[in-house]
ChimeraX commands (.cxc) that place a marker at each C-alpha (Angstrom):
marker #1 position -143.08,178.66,-82.64 radius 0.5
marker #1 position -139.71,177.41,-81.48 radius 0.5
marker #1 position -138.47,174.25,-83.21 radius 0.5
marker #1 position -137.26,171.23,-81.31 radius 0.5
marker #1 position -133.55,170.75,-81.88 radius 0.5
marker #1 position -132.03,167.66,-83.43 radius 0.5
marker #1 position -130.10,166.94,-80.23 radius 0.5
marker #1 position -133.38,166.85,-78.29 radius 0.5
marker #1 position -134.75,164.23,-80.68 radius 0.5
marker #1 position -131.55,162.22,-80.26 radius 0.5
marker #1 position -131.79,162.39,-76.48 radius 0.5
marker #1 position -135.43,161.26,-76.47 radius 0.5
marker #1 position -134.90,158.40,-78.91 radius 0.5
marker #1 position -131.75,157.33,-77.06 radius 0.5
marker #1 position -133.61,157.20,-73.75 radius 0.5
marker #1 position -136.49,155.24,-75.31 radius 0.5
marker #1 position -134.07,152.79,-76.91 radius 0.5
marker #1 position -132.18,152.25,-73.64 radius 0.5
marker #1 position -135.46,151.67,-71.82 radius 0.5
marker #1 position -136.86,149.19,-74.32 radius 0.5
marker #1 position -133.58,147.30,-74.66 radius 0.5
marker #1 position -133.18,147.14,-70.88 radius 0.5
marker #1 position -136.70,145.73,-70.62 radius 0.5
marker #1 position -135.83,143.04,-73.14 radius 0.5
marker #1 position -132.61,142.13,-71.36 radius 0.5
marker #1 position -134.43,141.99,-68.03 radius 0.5
marker #1 position -136.97,139.58,-69.49 radius 0.5
marker #1 position -134.16,137.36,-70.80 radius 0.5
marker #1 position -132.26,137.48,-67.50 radius 0.5
marker #1 position -135.35,136.77,-65.40 radius 0.5
marker #1 position -137.18,134.47,-67.81 radius 0.5
marker #1 position -137.50,131.34,-65.61 radius 0.5
marker #1 position -138.85,133.40,-62.71 radius 0.5
marker #1 position -141.22,135.36,-64.94 radius 0.5
marker #1 position -142.63,132.18,-66.47 radius 0.5
marker #1 position -143.40,130.80,-63.01 radius 0.5
marker #1 position -144.91,134.09,-61.78 radius 0.5
marker #1 position -147.15,134.50,-64.82 radius 0.5
marker #1 position -148.26,130.89,-65.33 radius 0.5
marker #1 position -148.71,129.62,-61.77 radius 0.5
marker #1 position -150.43,130.51,-58.53 radius 0.5
marker #1 position -147.62,131.93,-56.41 radius 0.5
marker #1 position -149.48,130.94,-53.25 radius 0.5
marker #1 position -148.75,127.34,-54.26 radius 0.5
marker #1 position -145.53,127.74,-56.25 radius 0.5
marker #1 position -143.71,130.05,-53.81 radius 0.5
marker #1 position -140.97,127.46,-53.03 radius 0.5
marker #1 position -140.03,127.42,-56.72 radius 0.5
marker #1 position -140.20,131.22,-56.83 radius 0.5
marker #1 position -137.85,131.37,-53.83 radius 0.5
marker #1 position -135.37,129.13,-55.65 radius 0.5
marker #1 position -135.47,131.21,-58.84 radius 0.5
marker #1 position -135.23,134.69,-57.32 radius 0.5
marker #1 position -131.46,134.51,-56.64 radius 0.5
marker #1 position -130.86,133.63,-60.30 radius 0.5
marker #1 position -132.77,136.75,-61.36 radius 0.5
marker #1 position -131.22,139.34,-59.04 radius 0.5
marker #1 position -128.04,139.64,-61.19 radius 0.5
marker #1 position -130.21,140.81,-64.09 radius 0.5
marker #1 position -131.78,143.52,-61.93 radius 0.5
marker #1 position -128.30,144.56,-60.79 radius 0.5
marker #1 position -127.16,144.66,-64.42 radius 0.5
marker #1 position -130.12,146.91,-65.28 radius 0.5
marker #1 position -129.03,149.26,-62.48 radius 0.5
marker #1 position -125.53,149.24,-63.99 radius 0.5
marker #1 position -127.00,150.25,-67.36 radius 0.5
marker #1 position -128.81,153.17,-65.71 radius 0.5
marker #1 position -125.60,154.29,-64.00 radius 0.5
marker #1 position -123.59,154.04,-67.22 radius 0.5
marker #1 position -126.27,155.83,-69.25 radius 0.5
marker #1 position -126.43,158.71,-66.77 radius 0.5
marker #1 position -122.68,159.17,-67.25 radius 0.5
marker #1 position -122.59,158.57,-71.01 radius 0.5
marker #1 position -125.79,158.44,-73.11 radius 0.5
marker #1 position -123.88,156.79,-75.98 radius 0.5
marker #1 position -123.31,153.52,-74.14 radius 0.5
marker #1 position -123.88,150.15,-75.77 radius 0.5
marker #1 position -126.73,148.75,-73.73 radius 0.5
marker #1 position -126.27,145.05,-74.47 radius 0.5
marker #1 position -122.52,145.12,-73.82 radius 0.5
marker #1 position -122.93,147.12,-70.61 radius 0.5
marker #1 position -125.67,144.82,-69.34 radius 0.5
marker #1 position -123.73,141.65,-70.21 radius 0.5
marker #1 position -120.51,142.88,-68.61 radius 0.5
marker #1 position -122.30,143.98,-65.44 radius 0.5
marker #1 position -124.24,140.70,-65.26 radius 0.5
marker #1 position -121.05,138.67,-65.59 radius 0.5
marker #1 position -118.99,140.79,-63.20 radius 0.5
marker #1 position -121.64,140.94,-60.48 radius 0.5
marker #1 position -123.35,137.58,-60.86 radius 0.5
marker #1 position -121.80,135.80,-57.87 radius 0.5
marker #1 position -122.36,138.57,-55.34 radius 0.5
marker #1 position -125.77,139.60,-56.68 radius 0.5
marker #1 position -126.96,135.99,-56.64 radius 0.5
marker #1 position -125.61,135.56,-53.11 radius 0.5
marker #1 position -127.41,138.72,-52.04 radius 0.5
marker #1 position -130.62,137.45,-53.63 radius 0.5
marker #1 position -130.29,134.06,-51.96 radius 0.5
marker #1 position -129.64,135.62,-48.56 radius 0.5
marker #1 position -132.59,138.00,-48.92 radius 0.5
marker #1 position -134.94,135.29,-50.18 radius 0.5
marker #1 position -134.02,132.89,-47.40 radius 0.5
marker #1 position -134.54,135.59,-44.79 radius 0.5
marker #1 position -137.90,136.60,-46.27 radius 0.5
marker #1 position -139.09,132.99,-46.30 radius 0.5
marker #1 position -138.19,132.56,-42.63 radius 0.5
marker #1 position -139.84,135.86,-41.67 radius 0.5
marker #1 position -142.93,135.06,-43.74 radius 0.5
marker #1 position -143.33,131.63,-42.16 radius 0.5
marker #1 position -142.91,133.14,-38.69 radius 0.5
marker #1 position -145.49,135.83,-39.44 radius 0.5
marker #1 position -147.98,133.27,-40.67 radius 0.5
marker #1 position -147.41,131.13,-37.61 radius 0.5
marker #1 position -147.90,134.11,-35.28 radius 0.5
marker #1 position -151.03,135.34,-37.06 radius 0.5
marker #1 position -154.16,134.97,-34.93 radius 0.5
marker #1 position -152.22,134.11,-31.76 radius 0.5
marker #1 position -151.84,136.37,-28.72 radius 0.5
marker #1 position -148.15,136.91,-29.46 radius 0.5
marker #1 position -149.03,137.94,-33.01 radius 0.5
marker #1 position -150.25,141.33,-31.77 radius 0.5
marker #1 position -146.64,142.46,-31.40 radius 0.5
marker #1 position -144.79,139.80,-33.40 radius 0.5
marker #1 position -146.51,140.35,-36.76 radius 0.5
marker #1 position -145.81,144.12,-36.92 radius 0.5
marker #1 position -142.18,143.53,-35.96 radius 0.5
marker #1 position -141.80,140.83,-38.60 radius 0.5
marker #1 position -143.47,143.07,-41.20 radius 0.5
marker #1 position -140.97,145.84,-40.47 radius 0.5
marker #1 position -138.11,143.37,-40.80 radius 0.5
marker #1 position -139.48,142.16,-44.15 radius 0.5
marker #1 position -139.60,145.74,-45.43 radius 0.5
marker #1 position -136.05,146.34,-44.20 radius 0.5
marker #1 position -134.77,143.21,-45.94 radius 0.5
marker #1 position -136.31,144.24,-49.27 radius 0.5
marker #1 position -135.01,147.80,-48.93 radius 0.5
marker #1 position -131.52,146.62,-48.01 radius 0.5
marker #1 position -131.48,144.27,-50.99 radius 0.5
marker #1 position -132.45,147.05,-53.40 radius 0.5
marker #1 position -129.71,149.35,-52.12 radius 0.5
marker #1 position -127.28,146.45,-52.12 radius 0.5
marker #1 position -127.93,145.72,-55.79 radius 0.5
marker #1 position -127.38,149.38,-56.66 radius 0.5
marker #1 position -124.12,149.39,-54.68 radius 0.5
marker #1 position -122.92,146.19,-56.38 radius 0.5
marker #1 position -123.78,147.68,-59.77 radius 0.5
marker #1 position -121.30,150.47,-59.01 radius 0.5
marker #1 position -118.71,148.33,-57.20 radius 0.5
marker #1 position -119.13,144.71,-58.39 radius 0.5
marker #1 position -116.24,143.41,-56.27 radius 0.5
marker #1 position -117.36,145.02,-53.03 radius 0.5
marker #1 position -117.48,142.83,-49.92 radius 0.5
marker #1 position -121.02,141.63,-49.41 radius 0.5
marker #1 position -120.97,142.21,-45.65 radius 0.5
marker #1 position -119.94,145.85,-46.21 radius 0.5
marker #1 position -122.68,146.30,-48.80 radius 0.5
marker #1 position -125.31,144.84,-46.47 radius 0.5
marker #1 position -124.24,146.87,-43.47 radius 0.5
marker #1 position -124.15,150.21,-45.25 radius 0.5
marker #1 position -127.31,149.50,-47.24 radius 0.5
marker #1 position -129.30,148.65,-44.10 radius 0.5
marker #1 position -128.17,151.79,-42.30 radius 0.5
marker #1 position -128.83,154.08,-45.26 radius 0.5
marker #1 position -132.20,152.46,-45.99 radius 0.5
marker #1 position -133.27,153.50,-42.49 radius 0.5
marker #1 position -131.59,156.89,-42.58 radius 0.5
marker #1 position -133.21,157.81,-45.91 radius 0.5
marker #1 position -136.51,156.19,-45.00 radius 0.5
marker #1 position -138.58,158.52,-47.15 radius 0.5
marker #1 position -136.65,157.50,-50.28 radius 0.5
marker #1 position -136.86,153.88,-49.19 radius 0.5
marker #1 position -140.65,154.07,-48.89 radius 0.5
marker #1 position -140.89,155.72,-52.32 radius 0.5
marker #1 position -138.75,152.98,-53.89 radius 0.5
marker #1 position -140.78,150.23,-52.23 radius 0.5
marker #1 position -144.02,151.82,-53.41 radius 0.5
marker #1 position -142.74,151.93,-57.00 radius 0.5
marker #1 position -141.54,148.33,-56.75 radius 0.5
marker #1 position -144.97,147.28,-55.45 radius 0.5
marker #1 position -146.56,149.17,-58.34 radius 0.5
marker #1 position -144.39,147.29,-60.83 radius 0.5
marker #1 position -145.25,143.93,-59.27 radius 0.5
marker #1 position -148.96,144.79,-59.26 radius 0.5
marker #1 position -148.77,145.79,-62.90 radius 0.5
marker #1 position -146.91,142.56,-63.68 radius 0.5
marker #1 position -149.72,140.55,-62.11 radius 0.5
marker #1 position -152.46,142.37,-64.04 radius 0.5
marker #1 position -150.79,143.41,-67.31 radius 0.5
marker #1 position -147.55,141.46,-67.72 radius 0.5
marker #1 position -146.98,142.59,-71.32 radius 0.5
marker #1 position -147.26,146.25,-70.35 radius 0.5
marker #1 position -145.11,145.80,-67.27 radius 0.5
marker #1 position -142.32,143.94,-69.07 radius 0.5
marker #1 position -142.51,145.77,-72.37 radius 0.5
marker #1 position -142.78,149.37,-71.24 radius 0.5
marker #1 position -143.00,150.03,-67.52 radius 0.5
marker #1 position -140.16,148.00,-66.01 radius 0.5
marker #1 position -137.20,150.17,-67.03 radius 0.5
marker #1 position -138.76,153.58,-66.18 radius 0.5
marker #1 position -139.98,152.39,-62.80 radius 0.5
marker #1 position -136.73,150.63,-61.96 radius 0.5
marker #1 position -134.84,153.74,-63.03 radius 0.5
marker #1 position -136.70,155.72,-60.36 radius 0.5
marker #1 position -135.84,153.02,-57.82 radius 0.5
marker #1 position -132.20,153.20,-58.93 radius 0.5
marker #1 position -132.13,157.00,-58.70 radius 0.5
marker #1 position -133.61,156.96,-55.19 radius 0.5
marker #1 position -131.22,154.26,-54.05 radius 0.5
marker #1 position -128.24,155.94,-55.72 radius 0.5
marker #1 position -129.05,159.16,-53.86 radius 0.5
marker #1 position -129.32,157.27,-50.57 radius 0.5
marker #1 position -125.90,155.70,-51.20 radius 0.5
marker #1 position -124.19,158.89,-52.36 radius 0.5
marker #1 position -122.20,159.28,-49.15 radius 0.5
marker #1 position -120.47,155.90,-49.55 radius 0.5
marker #1 position -120.24,155.33,-53.29 radius 0.5
marker #1 position -117.76,158.13,-54.07 radius 0.5
marker #1 position -115.31,156.41,-51.71 radius 0.5
marker #1 position -116.63,152.92,-52.43 radius 0.5
marker #1 position -113.30,151.73,-53.74 radius 0.5
marker #1 position -111.94,152.23,-50.26 radius 0.5
marker #1 position -115.04,151.74,-48.15 radius 0.5
marker #1 position -116.38,148.69,-49.95 radius 0.5
marker #1 position -113.09,146.89,-50.26 radius 0.5
marker #1 position -112.77,144.17,-52.85 radius 0.5
marker #1 position -112.83,140.71,-51.43 radius 0.5
marker link #1:1,2 radius 0.2
marker link #1:2,3 radius 0.2
marker link #1:3,4 radius 0.2
marker link #1:4,5 radius 0.2
marker link #1:5,6 radius 0.2
marker link #1:6,7 radius 0.2
marker link #1:7,8 radius 0.2
marker link #1:8,9 radius 0.2
marker link #1:9,10 radius 0.2
marker link #1:10,11 radius 0.2
marker link #1:11,12 radius 0.2
marker link #1:12,13 radius 0.2
marker link #1:13,14 radius 0.2
marker link #1:14,15 radius 0.2
marker link #1:15,16 radius 0.2
marker link #1:16,17 radius 0.2
marker link #1:17,18 radius 0.2
marker link #1:18,19 radius 0.2
marker link #1:19,20 radius 0.2
marker link #1:20,21 radius 0.2
marker link #1:21,22 radius 0.2
marker link #1:22,23 radius 0.2
marker link #1:23,24 radius 0.2
marker link #1:24,25 radius 0.2
marker link #1:25,26 radius 0.2
marker link #1:26,27 radius 0.2
marker link #1:27,28 radius 0.2
marker link #1:28,29 radius 0.2
marker link #1:29,30 radius 0.2
marker link #1:30,31 radius 0.2
marker link #1:31,32 radius 0.2
marker link #1:32,33 radius 0.2
marker link #1:33,34 radius 0.2
marker link #1:34,35 radius 0.2
marker link #1:35,36 radius 0.2
marker link #1:36,37 radius 0.2
marker link #1:37,38 radius 0.2
marker link #1:38,39 radius 0.2
marker link #1:39,40 radius 0.2
marker link #1:40,41 radius 0.2
marker link #1:41,42 radius 0.2
marker link #1:42,43 radius 0.2
marker link #1:43,44 radius 0.2
marker link #1:44,45 radius 0.2
marker link #1:45,46 radius 0.2
marker link #1:46,47 radius 0.2
marker link #1:47,48 radius 0.2
marker link #1:48,49 radius 0.2
marker link #1:49,50 radius 0.2
marker link #1:50,51 radius 0.2
marker link #1:51,52 radius 0.2
marker link #1:52,53 radius 0.2
marker link #1:53,54 radius 0.2
marker link #1:54,55 radius 0.2
marker link #1:55,56 radius 0.2
marker link #1:56,57 radius 0.2
marker link #1:57,58 radius 0.2
marker link #1:58,59 radius 0.2
marker link #1:59,60 radius 0.2
marker link #1:60,61 radius 0.2
marker link #1:61,62 radius 0.2
marker link #1:62,63 radius 0.2
marker link #1:63,64 radius 0.2
marker link #1:64,65 radius 0.2
marker link #1:65,66 radius 0.2
marker link #1:66,67 radius 0.2
marker link #1:67,68 radius 0.2
marker link #1:68,69 radius 0.2
marker link #1:69,70 radius 0.2
marker link #1:70,71 radius 0.2
marker link #1:71,72 radius 0.2
marker link #1:72,73 radius 0.2
marker link #1:73,74 radius 0.2
marker link #1:74,75 radius 0.2
marker link #1:75,76 radius 0.2
marker link #1:76,77 radius 0.2
marker link #1:77,78 radius 0.2
marker link #1:78,79 radius 0.2
marker link #1:79,80 radius 0.2
marker link #1:80,81 radius 0.2
marker link #1:81,82 radius 0.2
marker link #1:82,83 radius 0.2
marker link #1:83,84 radius 0.2
marker link #1:84,85 radius 0.2
marker link #1:85,86 radius 0.2
marker link #1:86,87 radius 0.2
marker link #1:87,88 radius 0.2
marker link #1:88,89 radius 0.2
marker link #1:89,90 radius 0.2
marker link #1:90,91 radius 0.2
marker link #1:91,92 radius 0.2
marker link #1:92,93 radius 0.2
marker link #1:93,94 radius 0.2
marker link #1:94,95 radius 0.2
marker link #1:95,96 radius 0.2
marker link #1:96,97 radius 0.2
marker link #1:97,98 radius 0.2
marker link #1:98,99 radius 0.2
marker link #1:99,100 radius 0.2
marker link #1:100,101 radius 0.2
marker link #1:101,102 radius 0.2
marker link #1:102,103 radius 0.2
marker link #1:103,104 radius 0.2
marker link #1:104,105 radius 0.2
marker link #1:105,106 radius 0.2
marker link #1:106,107 radius 0.2
marker link #1:107,108 radius 0.2
marker link #1:108,109 radius 0.2
marker link #1:109,110 radius 0.2
marker link #1:110,111 radius 0.2
marker link #1:111,112 radius 0.2
marker link #1:112,113 radius 0.2
marker link #1:113,114 radius 0.2
marker link #1:114,115 radius 0.2
marker link #1:115,116 radius 0.2
marker link #1:116,117 radius 0.2
marker link #1:117,118 radius 0.2
marker link #1:118,119 radius 0.2
marker link #1:119,120 radius 0.2
marker link #1:120,121 radius 0.2
marker link #1:121,122 radius 0.2
marker link #1:122,123 radius 0.2
marker link #1:123,124 radius 0.2
marker link #1:124,125 radius 0.2
marker link #1:125,126 radius 0.2
marker link #1:126,127 radius 0.2
marker link #1:127,128 radius 0.2
marker link #1:128,129 radius 0.2
marker link #1:129,130 radius 0.2
marker link #1:130,131 radius 0.2
marker link #1:131,132 radius 0.2
marker link #1:132,133 radius 0.2
marker link #1:133,134 radius 0.2
marker link #1:134,135 radius 0.2
marker link #1:135,136 radius 0.2
marker link #1:136,137 radius 0.2
marker link #1:137,138 radius 0.2
marker link #1:138,139 radius 0.2
marker link #1:139,140 radius 0.2
marker link #1:140,141 radius 0.2
marker link #1:141,142 radius 0.2
marker link #1:142,143 radius 0.2
marker link #1:143,144 radius 0.2
marker link #1:144,145 radius 0.2
marker link #1:145,146 radius 0.2
marker link #1:146,147 radius 0.2
marker link #1:147,148 radius 0.2
marker link #1:148,149 radius 0.2
marker link #1:149,150 radius 0.2
marker link #1:150,151 radius 0.2
marker link #1:151,152 radius 0.2
marker link #1:152,153 radius 0.2
marker link #1:153,154 radius 0.2
marker link #1:154,155 radius 0.2
marker link #1:155,156 radius 0.2
marker link #1:156,157 radius 0.2
marker link #1:157,158 radius 0.2
marker link #1:158,159 radius 0.2
marker link #1:159,160 radius 0.2
marker link #1:160,161 radius 0.2
marker link #1:161,162 radius 0.2
marker link #1:162,163 radius 0.2
marker link #1:163,164 radius 0.2
marker link #1:164,165 radius 0.2
marker link #1:165,166 radius 0.2
marker link #1:166,167 radius 0.2
marker link #1:167,168 radius 0.2
marker link #1:168,169 radius 0.2
marker link #1:169,170 radius 0.2
marker link #1:170,171 radius 0.2
marker link #1:171,172 radius 0.2
marker link #1:172,173 radius 0.2
marker link #1:173,174 radius 0.2
marker link #1:174,175 radius 0.2
marker link #1:175,176 radius 0.2
marker link #1:176,177 radius 0.2
marker link #1:177,178 radius 0.2
marker link #1:178,179 radius 0.2
marker link #1:179,180 radius 0.2
marker link #1:180,181 radius 0.2
marker link #1:181,182 radius 0.2
marker link #1:182,183 radius 0.2
marker link #1:183,184 radius 0.2
marker link #1:184,185 radius 0.2
marker link #1:185,186 radius 0.2
marker link #1:186,187 radius 0.2
marker link #1:187,188 radius 0.2
marker link #1:188,189 radius 0.2
marker link #1:189,190 radius 0.2
marker link #1:190,191 radius 0.2
marker link #1:191,192 radius 0.2
marker link #1:192,193 radius 0.2
marker link #1:193,194 radius 0.2
marker link #1:194,195 radius 0.2
marker link #1:195,196 radius 0.2
marker link #1:196,197 radius 0.2
marker link #1:197,198 radius 0.2
marker link #1:198,199 radius 0.2
marker link #1:199,200 radius 0.2
marker link #1:200,201 radius 0.2
marker link #1:201,202 radius 0.2
marker link #1:202,203 radius 0.2
marker link #1:203,204 radius 0.2
marker link #1:204,205 radius 0.2
marker link #1:205,206 radius 0.2
marker link #1:206,207 radius 0.2
marker link #1:207,208 radius 0.2
marker link #1:208,209 radius 0.2
marker link #1:209,210 radius 0.2
marker link #1:210,211 radius 0.2
marker link #1:211,212 radius 0.2
marker link #1:212,213 radius 0.2
marker link #1:213,214 radius 0.2
marker link #1:214,215 radius 0.2
marker link #1:215,216 radius 0.2
marker link #1:216,217 radius 0.2
marker link #1:217,218 radius 0.2
marker link #1:218,219 radius 0.2
marker link #1:219,220 radius 0.2
marker link #1:220,221 radius 0.2
marker link #1:221,222 radius 0.2
marker link #1:222,223 radius 0.2
marker link #1:223,224 radius 0.2
marker link #1:224,225 radius 0.2
marker link #1:225,226 radius 0.2
view
């Protein structure tokens, strides 16, 4: 029987360590939001959730930066990489989160108002598609900002929206995985935060990174620093 090499063990343990440490850092970065999600009824506390989401999006962007750095160099220092990415991208990631959250609140209120009315037959599906597009654009935007923290936000949004539609099959896969993570968080928060978050978000990052591959290699020129 062929023996498993020492380098294989190192690779496996390194990946596990990066995943667990990223989970821990995500919990720290998103702690206020997680406390509200786990301890309250979001149907009643959604205004507070909407206020806290923008403060949590930089942590998600930093996790994406860790994945990008690890794929290039498995010997990275996870905490340092996460902290540097969080600090470098905080302003733009938080602005992206605030813009997305505000848009989703408006679309959600409009959808609820149109529900059950004659105009809702066409308005609700249109609003639902817009909600999906906003979430998809935000995910791709966070991945782009993880690679180019000083990119102009308007450039990130424009390219992310176009590529989210162009690579719709990858977008749907990422949204499904994100929905799976949120469902797991609602049912088994310890499992979601302790084990599942990093692997699932890694798949979302990989899908989004592939969708953005045509712009990221020239991002320094295409996504000009503001």
